[in-house]
C-alpha positions in Angstrom: 95.0 92.9 87.4 96.7 94.0 90.7 99.9 92.2 89.8 99.9 93.6 86.3 99.3 97.1 87.7 102.2 96.6 90.1 104.6 95.5 87.4 103.7 98.4 85.1 103.5 101.1 87.7 105.9 100.4 90.5 109.0 101.8 88.8 107.4 104.6 86.8 108.6 107.4 89.1 112.1 106.0 89.4 112.4 105.4 85.7 111.3 109.0 84.9 114.0 110.2 87.4 116.7 108.0 85.8 116.0 109.3 82.3 116.6 112.9 83.4 119.3 112.5 86.0 122.1 113.2 83.5 120.6 116.3 82.0 119.8 117.6 85.5 123.3 117.1 86.8 125.1 118.4 83.7 122.9 121.1 82.3 123.9 124.8 83.0 122.5 126.5 86.0 120.7 128.9 83.7 118.7 125.8 82.4 118.0 124.6 86.0 120.8 122.1 86.0 123.7 121.5 88.4 126.4 122.3 85.8 128.7 119.3 86.6 131.6 118.8 84.4 132.1 115.5 82.6 134.7 114.5 85.1 132.5 115.5 88.1 129.6 113.6 86.6 131.7 110.5 86.1 132.9 110.6 89.6 129.6 111.3 91.3 127.2 109.3 89.1 129.4 106.9 87.3 131.6 105.9 90.2 130.0 106.8 93.6 126.5 106.1 92.2 127.4 102.7 90.9 129.1 101.6 94.2 126.0 102.8 96.1 123.7 101.0 93.7 125.5 97.7 94.0 125.8 98.0 97.8 122.1 98.8 98.0 121.2 95.7 95.9 123.4 93.4 98.0 121.9 94.7 101.3 118.4 94.4 99.9 119.0 90.8 98.9 120.4 90.0 102.4 117.4 91.7 104.1 114.9 89.8 102.0 116.7 86.5 102.6 116.5 87.0 106.4 113.1 88.7 106.8 111.1 87.5 103.8 109.5 89.5 101.0 106.2 89.8 102.7 107.7 91.8 105.6 110.1 93.8 103.4 108.1 94.9 100.4 106.4 97.9 101.9 109.5 99.3 103.6 111.7 98.7 100.6 109.2 100.2 98.2 109.1 103.4 100.3 112.9 103.4 100.6 113.1 103.2 96.8 110.9 106.2 96.1 111.5 108.5 99.1 114.9 109.8 97.8 113.1 111.3 94.8 112.3 114.1 97.2 116.0 114.8 97.5 116.2 115.6 93.8 113.3 117.9 94.2 115.1 119.7 97.0 118.3 119.8 95.0 116.5 121.4 92.0 115.0 124.0 94.3 118.2 124.8 96.2 121.2 123.9 94.0 123.3 122.5 96.9 127.1 122.2 96.9 128.6 119.5 94.7 129.8 117.5 97.7 126.2 117.4 99.1 124.9 116.6 95.6 127.2 113.6 95.6 125.6 112.4 98.8 122.1 112.8 97.3 123.1 110.7 94.3 124.6 108.0 96.5 121.6 107.9 98.8 119.2 107.7 95.8 121.2 105.0 94.0 121.6 102.9 97.2 117.9 103.2 97.9 117.1 102.3 94.3 119.3 99.1 94.5 117.7 98.3 97.8 114.2 98.7 96.6 114.7 97.1 93.2 115.9 93.9 94.8 112.4 93.5 96.3 110.8 94.1 92.9 113.1 91.5 91.3 112.4 88.9 94.0 108.7 89.5 93.7 108.9 88.7 89.9 110.9 85.6 90.7 108.4 84.4 93.3 105.6 85.2 90.9 107.2 83.0 88.2 108.3 80.2 90.4 106.1 77.1 90.2 104.6 78.1 86.9 104.6 75.6 84.1 106.6 78.0 81.9 108.5 79.9 84.7 111.1 81.3 82.5 108.5 82.6 80.0 106.5 84.1 82.9 109.6 86.0 84.2 110.5 87.1 80.7 107.1 88.6 80.1 107.1 90.3 83.5 110.5 91.9 82.8 109.3 92.8 79.4 106.3 94.7 80.8 108.6 96.4 83.2 110.7 97.5 80.3 107.7 98.7 78.5 106.7 101.0 81.4 110.2 102.3 81.5 110.2 103.0 77.8 106.9 105.0 78.0 108.1 106.8 81.1 111.4 107.7 79.5 109.7 108.8 76.3 107.7 111.6 78.0 110.2 112.6 80.7 112.3 114.9 78.5 109.3 116.8 77.2 107.8 117.2 80.7 111.1 118.5 82.1 111.5 120.9 79.3 108.0 122.2 79.6 107.8 122.7 83.4 111.5 122.9 84.5 113.4 120.5 86.8 111.7 121.5 90.1 108.2 120.8 88.8 109.5 117.7 87.0 110.9 116.1 90.1 107.6 117.0 91.9 105.8 115.1 89.2 108.2 112.2 89.6 107.3 112.0 93.3 103.6 111.9 92.4 104.2 109.3 89.7 105.6 107.0 92.3 102.3 106.9 94.3 100.2 104.7 92.0 102.8 102.0 92.2 102.8 102.2 96.0 99.0 102.0 96.0 99.1 98.7 94.1 100.9 97.1 97.1 97.6 97.1 99.0 96.2 94.6 96.5 99.2 92.5 95.4 99.1 89.0 96.8 102.2 87.5 98.3 101.0 84.0 98.6 103.8 82.6 96.5 106.4 83.5 99.1 107.6 80.4 101.0 106.1 80.2 104.4 109.1 78.5 105.9 110.8 81.8 106.6 108.0 82.9 108.8 107.9 79.6 110.6 111.6 79.8 111.2 111.2 83.3 112.6 113.6 84.8 110.1 
C-alpha cells in the first residue's frame, strides 16, 4: 500500500503545476497571468526550461549513482516540490519577465532532478521481479493515471479560485506524496554502494 500510494501521490502537485504553467505564463494580467507573448513563452519555457530540465535530470542521475537512492530520495523529493512556492510568489507579485525566466529554470531543473529519483525508484522496484518489464509498465501507467486525474481538475480549480490560490493548493497537494516517503521501503537498492562508501 505504501508503494502504491507513493506512485500515485508523489507527482500530483507537480503534475497539477505542469498542466497550468502555460495558461499562467500566457494569460493576460487581468486574468492573473503573466502575459508572455508566444515568442517569450517559447524562449523561457520551451528553450530555457527544456535545457534546465535536461540538466537537472543528468545531475540527478549522477548524484544517485554516487550516493545511492536511499540517501538521495528525501532531499531530491523536497527539491522537486519546493520550487512550487516560487510560482505562488510569482502569481502574487507578477515579477519582471527576466526573473520569471529564472523561476521557470529553477522549477524545471528541480523537476528533472527530483524526477530522476522517482524513475530510479520504479526501476529498483521492478528489478529482480519475474516480469520486471511488466512491473515497470504498470508502475508508469499508474503514474500516468495520477497525472491524468490531476490534470483533469487543474483547470477548473485554477478558474474557480485564481492562480495564487491554485498554486497554494499545488503546494499542499505535494505534501501527501512526501508523507509516503516515511513508509516506502528501499530494500531493493543495492547495498554495494553503501559498503563502497559512495
